N, C-alpha and C positions, 0 to 999 in steps of 0.2 A: 603070558599075561592073560588074566581073566578077561572073558569076552566083554564084561561090563566096562572094563577100563578102555577097551577100544572104542566103545560107544561114547564114553565121556570125552575122550580126546577128539573124536570125529565131530561131536556136537560143538565143543568149544572152538575148534578150528573154524567151523562155519559161522558161529555166533559172535566171535570176538571182533567187534567193530567199534571204533576204527581198527583196521587190520593190525596195526602195530601193537595192540593190546594182547595179541596172542602169545607173544614170547614170554610174558610175565608168568604164565601158568607153569610151563616146564621148568623155568628157572627157579620158581618158588618151591616146587616140589623137590628139586635137586638140592637147594639150599637147606630146606627143612630136614632132608635125609642126612646131609652133612652135619648139621647142628645136632642131630639126634644120634650120631654114631656112638655106640657103646651104651645106649640107654634103651629101655623097653618102651615101645609104642606100637600101636596097631597101624600097619602100613596101608591097609585098605581104607581106614578112616582118613589118614593123612593124605593119601593120593586123591581121594574123592574131594576132600575139603580144599586142598590146594588148587585143584583144577576147576572147581565150581564156585569158589568163594566170591568172585567178582562178577557173576552173571548179571546182577542188577545194575551194573554200571555200563553195560554194552548198549550201543545204539539198538533200538528195537525192543529193549527191555526196560528202559528208563523213560520218564516223561520227556516229551519234546518241548513243551511249553517252558520257557526260562523261569517263570515264577514257580511253577510246580517242581521243576528240577532243583531249584535252590532249596526246597524243603524236603527233597527226596532222601529217604534212608533206604539204601539198596539192600541192607542186610535182611530184614524180614521177607522181602520178596525173594531174595536169593535162597534163603532157607526153605521157604515153602516150595518154590519151583524145583530146587535141588532134590528134595524129598520125593516129589512126584516122579521126576526123571530117573533117579537112581532106582526106585522101586520098579519102574518099567524095564530097566536094563538088567535086572537080576542082581542088583547089589544086595548083600546080606541085610535083611530087614532089621535084625537085632543090632546093627551098627549105625542105623540112620540117626539116632539121637546123638551119637558121638560126632558124626559129621556136622549136624546142626550146631552142636556146642562149639566146635572148632571154628565154624564160620561166624557164629554169634560173637566170639571174642577175639577176632583176628586183627583188630585195629589197635594202634599204640595206646589209645585211651582205655582199652579194656583190660580186665584182669582174668586171664585164662587160668583154668584149674586143672584140666586134663593134660596128659603128656602131648597128645596130638595138637591141642589148642595152643600150648606153649610153643611148640616147634613151629607151627604155622605163623603165629604172631611174630616170633623172632625172625623167621625168614622174610616176612612181609616188611619188617623194619629194615632188614639188610637191603632189600630191594629199593629202599628209599635213600640209600647212601651210595657213595662212590660214583663212578662214571655212569653206571646204569641208572642210578637214582636221578642224576642230573638229566640224562636223556629223557627219562620218563616224565620228569617235571617240565622240562623246556619244550617238549613236543605239545604241551597244552597251550602254550602262548599263541594267542590269535584264534584258537578254536574252542577255548573254554572261556565263557563270558567273564569269569573271575580274573582272568589273566590276559589283558589286552596287549601288554608290552613285556619286554624282557625284564625291565626294572620291577614290574609287579611280581615276578617270580623269585627274585633274589631273596626277599625276606622269608619265603617258604623254604628255600635251600638253607639259609642261615639257621632257621628254627630247627630244621632237621638235624643239623650239626650239633646244636646246643642241647636238644631234648632227647632225640631218639637213641643214641648210644646208651644212655642211662636207663632206658626202658627194657633193654634186653635181659632175658631171664637165664639163659644157659651160658655156661662158661665158654663153650665152643663157639657160640654165636658172637660173644664179646670178642673172642680172638679173631674171628672172621671179619668183624667190623673195623678193626684197627686200620687196616690198609685202606678200606673204603672211606673212612673218616679223613685220612691224610689226602686222598685223591680229591675229595670234595672241598677240603680246605684249600688245596692248591688251585683248583679251578676258580673258586670264589676270589682268591687273592689275585689271580691272573686277570679276571674280569675287572676288578677294582683298578689294577695297574693299567690295563689297556683302555678302559672306557671311563673310569671315574664317574663324575656326575653327568657325563654325556651319554651314558647308557640309556636307551629308551626302550 
């Protein structure tokens, strides 16, 4: 593994706060690689973008003030800081624009154009579905001011089911999503059955 990759992993391991946010990066890279099997993409760009894409959502990198946080767009910060750090660690400078583009278009609302950006976005969508998607959403309850109760998170999970599978661009990612969709559907059905209107 190139030395800059060791630096990326070590940095994110130290900066990913709350600590549970760390697992998203290695899973995301693995999912993106699976989605990209049999296609051509630059693995340096994909690795760097997958590991660095959420830097601006970590504690210590985002605003602490709730009002400022509600307006915070982590993407420009992440792109700027990622470029600085990767250059320091010896990442190939001619690939920095590719990393920036993948990070810029990694969210479901975006329209990625490069192979690495498409794979990163598909992987990030997959991470919002299934059991892992539910875990990542539910852990925000009570610690994210937008989600004070479990019932405030249920519409987010339902919207993920309705919208996200249709946003996937690669055939392999759509195949990978099928089981995750069924798992999330089953979880939401079980919550309805067990708690109904008493969920709080």
